[in-house]
C-alpha positions in Angstrom: -76.2 18.2 89.5 -76.1 20.5 92.6 -74.1 23.6 93.5 -70.5 22.7 94.7 -70.6 22.3 98.5 -67.7 24.8 99.0 -69.6 27.6 97.4 -72.8 26.8 99.3 -70.8 26.6 102.5 -69.3 30.0 101.7 -72.6 31.7 101.0 -74.6 29.8 103.6 -72.7 31.4 106.5 -73.6 35.0 105.6 -75.7 36.4 108.4 -79.1 38.0 107.6 -77.5 41.4 108.1 -74.6 40.6 105.7 -71.5 42.8 106.3 -69.2 39.8 106.1 -70.4 38.1 109.3 -70.9 34.4 109.1 -73.0 32.1 111.2 -72.1 28.7 112.6 -69.0 26.6 111.9 -67.7 27.2 108.4 -66.4 23.7 107.9 -67.3 23.1 104.3 -66.0 26.5 103.1 -62.5 25.2 104.1 -62.5 23.3 100.8 -62.8 26.6 99.0 -59.9 28.0 101.0 -57.7 25.0 100.2 -58.6 25.3 96.5 -57.8 29.0 96.3 -54.8 28.8 98.6 -56.0 31.8 100.8 -57.7 32.3 104.2 -61.2 33.5 103.6 -62.5 33.4 107.2 -61.4 35.0 110.5 -62.2 32.2 113.0 -60.5 33.9 116.0 -63.9 35.3 117.3 -67.1 33.6 118.3 -68.8 34.9 115.2 -66.7 34.0 112.1 -66.0 37.0 109.8 -64.7 37.3 106.3 -61.0 38.2 105.9 -60.0 40.9 103.4 -59.3 38.1 101.0 -62.8 36.7 101.6 -64.4 40.1 101.0 -62.5 40.4 97.7 -64.0 37.2 96.3 -67.5 37.6 97.9 -69.0 39.3 94.8 -67.6 36.7 92.5 -69.0 33.8 94.6 -72.4 35.5 94.7 -72.3 35.8 90.9 -71.3 32.2 90.5 -74.2 31.1 92.8 -76.7 33.3 90.9 -75.7 32.0 87.5 -75.0 28.3 88.3 -78.6 27.2 88.2 -79.3 29.1 85.0 -76.2 27.7 83.4 -77.1 24.2 84.3 -80.6 24.7 82.9 -79.2 26.1 79.6 -76.8 23.1 79.3 -79.7 20.7 80.0 -81.9 22.3 77.3 -79.0 22.3 74.8 -78.3 18.6 75.4 -81.9 17.7 75.4 -82.3 19.5 72.0 -79.2 17.7 70.7 -80.6 14.3 71.7 -83.8 14.9 69.7 -82.0 16.2 66.5 -80.9 13.9 63.7 -78.6 15.6 61.3 -78.7 14.2 57.7 -76.5 15.1 54.8 -77.6 13.8 51.5 -76.9 14.2 47.8 -79.8 16.0 46.2 -80.8 13.1 43.9 -81.2 10.8 46.9 -83.4 13.1 49.0 -86.5 11.4 47.4 -85.4 8.1 49.0 -84.8 9.3 52.5 -87.7 11.7 52.9 -90.5 9.1 53.3 -88.4 7.3 55.9 -88.0 10.5 57.8 -91.7 11.1 57.8 -92.5 7.6 59.1 -89.9 7.8 61.8 -91.2 11.2 62.9 -94.7 9.8 63.2 -93.4 7.1 65.5 -91.2 9.5 67.5 -92.9 13.0 67.4 -90.1 14.5 69.5 -87.5 14.0 66.8 -86.3 16.9 64.7 -84.5 16.3 61.4 -81.9 18.7 60.0 -81.5 17.8 56.3 -78.7 19.4 54.3 -78.1 18.5 50.6 -74.5 18.7 49.4 -72.0 17.3 47.0 -71.1 13.7 47.6 -67.4 14.4 47.8 -67.9 16.1 51.2 -70.2 13.6 52.8 -67.5 11.3 54.2 -65.7 14.3 55.7 -68.9 15.6 57.3 -69.4 12.2 59.0 -65.8 12.0 60.1 -65.8 15.5 61.6 -69.1 14.9 63.4 -71.1 17.5 61.4 -73.6 14.8 60.3 -75.1 11.8 62.1 -76.1 9.9 58.9 -75.3 10.6 55.2 -76.7 9.3 52.0 -74.4 9.5 49.0 -72.0 7.8 46.6 -69.7 4.9 47.7 -66.3 6.0 46.3 -63.3 5.1 48.4 -65.2 5.3 51.7 -62.9 5.4 54.7 -62.6 2.3 56.9 -64.3 4.0 59.9 -67.5 4.7 57.9 -70.2 2.1 58.2 -72.1 1.8 55.0 -75.1 0.0 53.5 -76.0 -0.2 49.8 -79.3 1.4 49.0 -79.4 1.1 45.2 -77.4 1.3 42.0 -78.0 4.5 40.1 -77.4 4.0 36.3 -76.2 6.9 34.2 -78.2 7.8 31.1 -78.2 10.2 28.2 -80.8 13.0 27.7 -81.4 14.7 24.4 -84.1 16.7 22.7 -86.7 14.8 20.7 -85.3 16.0 17.4 -81.7 15.1 18.2 -80.3 12.3 15.9 -79.3 10.2 19.0 -83.0 10.0 19.9 -83.6 8.0 16.7 -81.1 5.2 17.4 -82.6 1.9 18.4 -79.8 1.2 20.9 -77.3 3.6 22.3 -73.7 2.9 23.3 -71.2 5.3 25.0 -69.0 5.3 21.9 -72.0 7.0 20.0 -71.2 10.2 22.0 -67.8 10.4 20.3 -68.6 13.6 18.3 -71.1 15.1 20.7 -70.7 18.2 22.9 -71.5 17.0 26.4 -72.9 18.6 29.6 -72.6 16.9 33.0 -73.9 17.9 36.4 -70.9 19.1 38.5 -67.4 17.8 38.8 -66.3 15.3 41.4 -66.3 11.5 41.7 -69.3 11.0 39.3 -67.6 13.1 36.7 -64.3 11.1 37.1 -66.3 7.9 36.7 -68.0 9.1 33.5 -64.8 10.4 32.1 -62.9 7.1 32.6 -65.6 5.1 30.9 -65.9 7.5 27.9 -62.1 7.5 27.5 -62.2 3.7 27.4 -64.8 3.9 24.6 -62.7 6.3 22.6 -64.8 9.4 23.5 -62.7 12.5 23.9 -64.5 14.7 26.5 -62.3 17.7 25.8 -63.9 20.4 28.0 -67.5 19.3 28.7 -69.7 21.9 30.3 -70.4 21.3 34.0 -73.5 22.8 35.6 -74.7 22.6 39.1 -78.5 22.4 38.5 -80.6 20.0 36.5 -82.7 23.0 35.2 -79.7 24.6 33.6 -78.7 21.2 32.0 -82.2 20.8 30.6 -82.1 24.3 29.1 -79.0 23.6 27.0 -80.3 20.2 26.0 -83.6 21.6 24.9 -81.8 23.9 22.5 -79.6 21.1 21.1 -76.5 22.9 22.4 -75.4 19.9 24.4 -76.1 16.2 25.0 -76.7 15.6 28.7 -75.4 12.8 30.9 -77.4 12.4 34.1 -78.3 9.8 36.6 -81.5 7.8 36.8 -82.2 9.3 40.3 -81.9 12.8 38.8 -84.5 11.9 36.2 -86.9 10.4 38.9 -86.6 13.6 40.9 -87.2 15.9 38.0 -88.1 14.8 34.5 -89.1 16.8 31.4 -91.7 15.1 29.1 -90.3 17.1 26.1 -86.9 15.4 26.4 -85.8 11.9 25.5 -84.0 9.8 28.2 -81.9 7.1 26.6 -80.4 4.1 28.5 -77.0 3.1 27.4 -76.5 -0.5 26.6 -72.9 -1.1 27.3 -70.8 -0.8 29.1 -73.1 -0.3 32.1 -72.2 2.8 34.0 -73.7 3.0 37.4 -72.9 4.5 40.8 -73.6 3.0 44.2 -75.9 5.0 46.5 -75.1 4.1 50.1 -76.3 4.9 53.6 -73.4 6.0 55.8 -72.6 6.5 59.5 -69.5 6.8 61.6 -68.8 3.3 62.8 -66.6 4.1 65.7 -68.5 6.7 67.6 -69.2 5.7 71.2 -71.6 8.6 71.9 -74.2 8.1 69.1 -77.5 9.5 70.4 -80.2 6.9 71.0 -82.6 8.4 68.4 -79.9 8.4 65.7 -79.0 4.8 66.4 -82.7 3.9 66.3 -83.3 5.6 63.0 -80.1 4.0 61.6 -81.3 0.5 62.7 -84.7 1.1 61.1 -83.2 2.1 57.8 -80.9 -0.9 57.8 -83.8 -3.3 58.7 -85.8 -1.9 55.8 -82.9 -2.3 53.4 -82.4 -5.9 54.5 -86.1 -6.7 54.1 -86.3 -5.7 50.5 
């Protein structure tokens, strides 16, 4: 993109000595005069001069010319940077799935830069809708119609207790066995609502279960037999404790769907984002 002809025409007529004297026929600057609605040039003499109105905007035009190229360069660098960045929002327990794919894609396209933010699943769809994320990995709960999603895996919920806890001795565990237990669950939100609904159906009164934001805090109260933990299989894969017992629950099966998500109606999806999305979808279909 080049400097607008009207500005170049205005500046190009300044004589080497300056002082508002212009050289040649100021034809193209007439566009600037029409735009501003003012006469900028005195054309009554052989050498065209600036009118008082022209003198009053001369400094502004000089500033615009001086900063135009720098501004264009700044915009170009910003857009180039944006085109090389892929913004990923991901629930923490699914980061272990996406990270190897990021590494392989970056080996293939060294110019790509990933911005990975981990966050609660309840906000992922909103971040996609508002354009804060290019791709998200999270739970599939009432996903809006404009979100394009692909199933990655099902993530079963399980119980975690200390090795000395009575539940650890049961040959098979059902959700109704938690009826008289004090529970701890990671965070509130859609996963909490799903667990609460199933436990209610099984006659388990959740009362006011403790909700923690970190797996380390959950493990601490479970170690001390203060609580019985309910976590996801992915959380265990990401961080397990060999001194704890992880118990699958026979029935009913309680699992959440982990999905890959992208805005399905964006017309300006960057090429690298679309390429990465296509690669992820191809790998999911090839399983």
